[in-house]
C-alpha positions, 0 to 999 in steps of 0.5 A: 793243184799241180806243181812244176819243177819250173819255179819261175812259172809256179811263182808267177802262177801263185802271184796271179792266183793270190791276186785274183783270190781277193777280187770281189764281184764289184771289182770285175768291171774295174778299168785296168792298165790293159786299155779298154779291158776290165778286170774280168777281161784281163783275167779271162785273157790270162787264163786263155793265154795259159791254156794256149801255152799248154795246148801248144805243148800237148796239142789239146785243150786250147782256150775256149775263147779268143784271148785277145777278145775276152768277154767282159761278162760271162757265166760262171766264176772267172776264178774257176776259169783261171784255176783250171787254166793254171792247172792245165798249164802247169801239167803241160810245162811239167812235161818240158825238160830243162834244156829242151831246145824247141818247146812249142808256144802259141807265140808268133816266134813258134818254138823256143828254148825251154827256159824262154818258153816257160819264162814267156808263160810266167811273164804273161801270168805275172804281168796280168797279176799286176794289172789286176792288183793295181786295178783293184787296189791290191798290193803288187804281186811283182816283187823285185825277185820275180821282176829280176827273173822276168826281165831277161825273158821280156828282153828276148820276147817283147820286140817281135811282139810290139804292137801285138802283145806289148805297147812301145817301151816307156822311157826308163827313170833313174829311180826305177826298181826292177819292177818298174823297169820291167813294166816300162819295158813292156809299155806299162806305167808303173805308176798307173792308178785306177 
């Protein structure tokens, strides 16, 4: 497993890795907060996104399928697909220097400052870890610290991606913690249950 100097990305990757480690064969078909996608599709989407970030940086090794049309069932263990994608992404981002002004991304915005590009990949991994956790009845991997680190990134990225990658923001609630605030901002109901 490649480690990276980008602690936010490593924390988000670990959240996704830990969440999926407990997924059982029966969980793959479970409904998720990602409308019309099951757990296997969310995991395949998350893996494809991480490969896409790495490919944008390195120019090689992009996703094997369209991340926005992931297979509901596919041969092989989805966990293996995820682990190889996280490894490729960590290797790609290990080449990115802090303070770099224009890091290529697969996002419509194109190249972004290093901290935002890394944050975008971390945001994707962490929120999909939450999707999988709540869909399979596991504890949320999004804790207050991770959510607080991701919220500023979400505020930079989400608006241009509304309707493409993010649903409209949900109204905040006074009792929201950092995680609920982040999820609502990204159009996810923090109270979603399967």
